[in-house]
N, C-alpha and C positions, 0 to 999 in steps of 0.2 A: 550423478551429476558431479563432474570434477571441474577444477579450475581450468583445465585445458580446453574445456568446451567453450569458455568465454574468451572471445578475441577482442572485445571492446569493454571499456569501463565508462560509466556515466556517473559523474559525481554530482550529487544534489546537496547544495548548501541549505542551511536553515532559511536563509532569505528566499532562495529559489523555491523551496517547498512551500513557504507561506504564500508566495506569489501564485504558484500553481494551484494551491488549494482555493485561494480567493477567486481565481479565474474559473475553476470548476463550479464554485458556488454561484457565480453569475448565471450559470446555466440552470441552477437548481432553485434560485431564490423565489420564483413564482409558485413553487410546489409547497404543499403543506404536509409535513411528515409527523406521525405520532411519536416517533423516536428514531434514534440512530443505533444500529448494531455494529460495533467495531469488531473486525476480525483480529484477534490478538495473536501476536503482538504488533505486527507491522501496521495494522489499521488504527491502532490506538491514538497516535499523535495526529494523523490526518482527521480522524473522527472528532477529536477535541477541537481542532481548528475549524472544522465544518460546523460543529455544534455552536461555536461562538458566532460564526458568520451568519448562520441561519436562525440563531436564537432558539435552538432546540435544547431542552433541559433533560429529557428522558434518554438515557444512554445505557445500552446493554452490551454484553460482549459474547462473542462466539469464540471459544478458545480451541484452536487446532494446532497440533504440533506436526509440522511437515518438514522443517529444515533443521539440520544440525550443522551449523556453520555453512559450508557450501555444498554439503552432501544432502540430497533429498531422500528421506526414508519414507516408509509407509505412513499414511495419515493416521493420527490418533486424535479423536474428539475428546477434549478434556472437559468442555462445558458447552452445552447447546442452549437453545431458547425454547420457550413454551408456546410459541406461536408460529404461524406460517409466513410471517413477514408482511402481511397486508398493511399498507400504509407506512411501512418502515423504510428507512434508508440504510442500506448495508454498505459498509465502507472498508476498503483495504487499501494499502499503499500501492500494491502492484498485483497484476494478474500475469503469471509467468506461463507455466505449462498448462494450467487450468485444473490441476488435480484438486487443489484446495477449493477453487471456485465451484467445481462440480459438486463437491461434498456439501458446501454451504448452500448451493442452489437446491439440493435435495431437502435440506433442513428448512429453508426459507424461500420457497418458490415464488411467493408473491411480493417479495421485497424488491425495491429499486436498488440495483447493485452498481456501485461506482468505485472506480479506482483512479488514482492520480496517474499512474503509468500502466501501460499495457504492452505485452509482447504478442506477436501474431498468433501463437498457439492458443493463448487464453483469451484473447480479445473478444471472440464471439460469445463468451459466457457472461460478459458484463453489459449492463444497459448503457453506461456512459463511462468515458475515461477522458483524460485531458491530453496526454502525450503518449505516442507510440514509440517504443524503442525496439531495436533489433533483438531477435531471439538469442543471439550469441553475445548479448551485452549484459554485464553484471552491473547492477545499480548499487552505488554506494550511498546509503542514506546517512544523513547527518548524525543520527543517534548511534551509528556504528563506527563513527570516526572521532578522533580526538585532534585537538590543535597542538602542534608541536613547533618549537623554535627551529628556524632554518637559518644557518649562518649566511652572512652576506657572501655573494659570489667571490668577491675579491679575497676574502679570507680562505675560502675553499681552494682557490687557484694557487695561492701563495704557500700552501703547505708543502 
């Protein structure tokens, strides 16, 4: 996976992420989950927001290393879970190629798997998602970005 593969960028602000998570939770609020399993690291923040909205106190993690910056390497399971996911909500920020989703589905086949964002290749592997984005779109999450000062345009032009 190289940066040349991505022709579009989708920037997600903290506000947008919170609105999107809340919208997804509207679809989940009638369900009763034993707990939430967050796919670390991308699913940690969405899982925390979902746990708050759904008042779920039991949270576990599935830790899988699949990305090193923008290059995807082979999957490495760093931490699994001790159950098949029955009654659990499995959360990730994004389903992309589906490689991570396939691995987690093997580990927790009975979990209800949700992501905030889904690309076409991975979309069939999740039970629910909120927003579909193009396969060639790189999503820039707020935890990967910083805020920087930008000079006023007039100052840039007058240099």
